[in-house]
Structure formats: C-alpha cells, structure tokens
Steps between C-alpha positions, in 0.01 A plus 500: 500500500301320232819346369583361847153348532528350151838342581364369833192357327712330229731361767210354700345362180821315404544372856149351500559339160835360616346359820238311300782290349607369844315176446835356404606293208253253360548137590699346213340210315807287559572610860773295664382328818648604834674164545660516158593865557685397818690229307588745223626761744707238688670393177555861396652582839730197492626583151560866576685412822725240335867585522707564190644146498149350488391747232799402286409133548140572396615696197746226400218245513315719245243616753358844429475661843261771378236257370560192717221572750247572224590180316496289817153617603366518143404867516605807308626834626172679420296252699739539794497880476118518489462255788766677705331836433161357603636349824701815578180705490320253727734541796352223719559242227851631438584488871380139511721414202806667652441343842491156339805592291695607810401185689604278209836674465561468875426125483739465204764692691456273805532187282814640339656574839411150617661348191812714545522390865483133399769553235717687751468215751596246233801710397606540863467124555720430195761746632492338846543156344794625293665655806447179694665300221797737494529471877497119483764505228718729714466260793592208276809684375597586858484131583778443250745639756626246754623532853805318624514324836569830677195668347705714265341557165678341210405685188509323171615668187269551205621184321418285802158668530430433131599134550263471798219667303555262208501202737177620661338554161603152387365348822170682448484378140578140608213520747267615224609264220596139541780389271405272215728203446534327170451125543789432260740699716398315819552155349857567388 
C-alpha cells in the first residue's frame, strides 16, 4: 500500500514538473517574421511539388534543391527550425501563416490556370488558321478541274496541274516583283 502511494506521489510530482514547461519554446532572437515565413513556405511548397522534369532542370542548372530556399531568403536551417517550432507552439500565429500560405497558393494556381487558358486559346487559333489554309488550298486545287460545255468535269492529269501551279506561282511572283530591264538591252 505504501509502495502504491509512493508511485502515485512520484507520478503526480513528475506531471506537475512537466506541466510547468508548457510555456512553450522561447522566442528566438532571430525569429523569422510571419510575412517572410509565408514566402519561405510558398517557395518550399513549390519546390517540393515540382515534377521530376523540373527537378532535373533545376539540378542541371546547378541549383541545390535542398538549400535553395535558405539561400534565397538568406536564412539558415537552424533559424527556420527554431522559428517554425516557435510558431507551431503558438497555434493562432501558425494558423494565420497557413491561411495566408493557402490563399497565396490558390492565387498562384488561378494565375497559372488563366495563363494556360490563354496559351490554349492561342494554340487553338493557330490550329484553326492552319485548317483554314488547308481548306483554301483544297478549294484552289479543286478549281484546277474544268467543266466542258455540258457540265462534265474534265480532270487534268498531274503534269497539267503542275503546269498550272507553276503558271500561278509565276503570275504571283510577277505581281510582287517588277522586272528590271537593262538600258543597254532596250536600246539594241
């Protein structure tokens, strides 16, 4: 019975001592501001979510993925760890940081989708223009067939079509470039 009371007393004693340490971690001397913490976490999230192709590109450009964020924001891993630990203990501050982080990532995602939509429209327009050109060329080639007086189609063979195409090309070139005459040739 005495042994049970002693164990209970020691257990309560250690619980009280442990609860006194719930003040949380001390505020680091070089605590990272909330704004900078949001920027750091955005960069860290973007790097970790990069696909393998982008990671290979970063590695090929001699970018160290593990230290890039620290170098960019001029911090070290200890400073980040202490600041992160401090903010994690102070839940309200951490929630504020993560709310701002989520909002920023959503805005980036919306901008990316907008940019992709613009690129898709441009690509679609180029494809439509190409199809229109092909269609016009088909119509032009169809016009190379003639009808006789009875309305029967007279098809030309490939040599005749090539001759007509060459004639059309020459006519187009003549319309673009005026011939230059040598004055000596005209006087003779």
